[in-house]
C-alpha positions as CSV (number, residue, x, y, z in Angstrom):
1,M,118.1,87.4,111.8
2,S,115.4,85.7,113.8
3,F,114.7,83.3,110.9
4,A,118.3,82.0,111.2
5,Y,117.6,81.4,114.9
6,E,114.3,79.7,114.3
7,I,115.7,77.3,111.7
8,F,117.3,75.5,114.7
9,K,114.8,76.5,117.5
10,Q,111.7,75.4,115.6
11,G,113.2,72.5,113.8
12,Y,113.0,74.0,110.3
13,I,116.4,72.5,109.7
14,H,114.7,69.1,109.2
15,L,112.5,70.3,106.4
16,A,113.3,70.1,102.8
17,L,115.2,73.1,101.3
18,P,112.2,74.3,99.1
19,M,110.0,74.4,102.2
20,I,112.6,76.4,104.2
21,L,112.8,78.8,101.2
22,A,109.0,79.1,101.1
23,L,108.9,79.9,104.8
24,F,111.6,82.5,104.4
25,C,109.8,84.1,101.4
26,T,106.5,84.1,103.3
27,R,108.2,85.8,106.2
28,L,109.9,88.3,104.0
29,V,106.7,89.3,102.2
30,S,104.9,89.6,105.5
31,D,107.6,91.8,106.9
32,L,107.5,94.1,103.9
33,L,103.7,94.3,104.0
34,F,103.5,95.1,107.7
35,G,106.7,97.1,108.0
36,A,106.3,99.3,105.0
37,V,102.9,99.3,103.3
38,L,100.6,99.4,106.3
39,V,102.8,101.8,108.2
40,H,102.7,104.1,105.2
41,Y,98.9,104.1,105.1
42,V,98.7,104.6,108.9
43,V,100.9,107.6,108.7
44,R,98.8,109.0,105.9
45,L,95.7,108.6,107.9
46,L,97.2,110.3,110.9
47,V,98.3,113.2,108.8
48,R,94.8,113.4,107.3
49,A,93.3,113.4,110.8
50,H,95.8,116.2,111.9
51,A,97.2,114.0,114.6
52,I,100.7,114.4,113.3
53,Q,102.5,116.9,111.2
54,P,103.8,115.8,107.7
55,A,107.6,115.4,107.6
């Protein structure tokens, strides 16, 4: 949702379509990496350190 806002706010609308798609894909991969993969490993480390209970 924020990407749609930034298309206009940051001036991405003036870029070529392939560049906009590249920016979107980069943001999507980054969100998946930080939102899923790293959180998964942090939770595993916290369980291993007995800081939290496994679900």
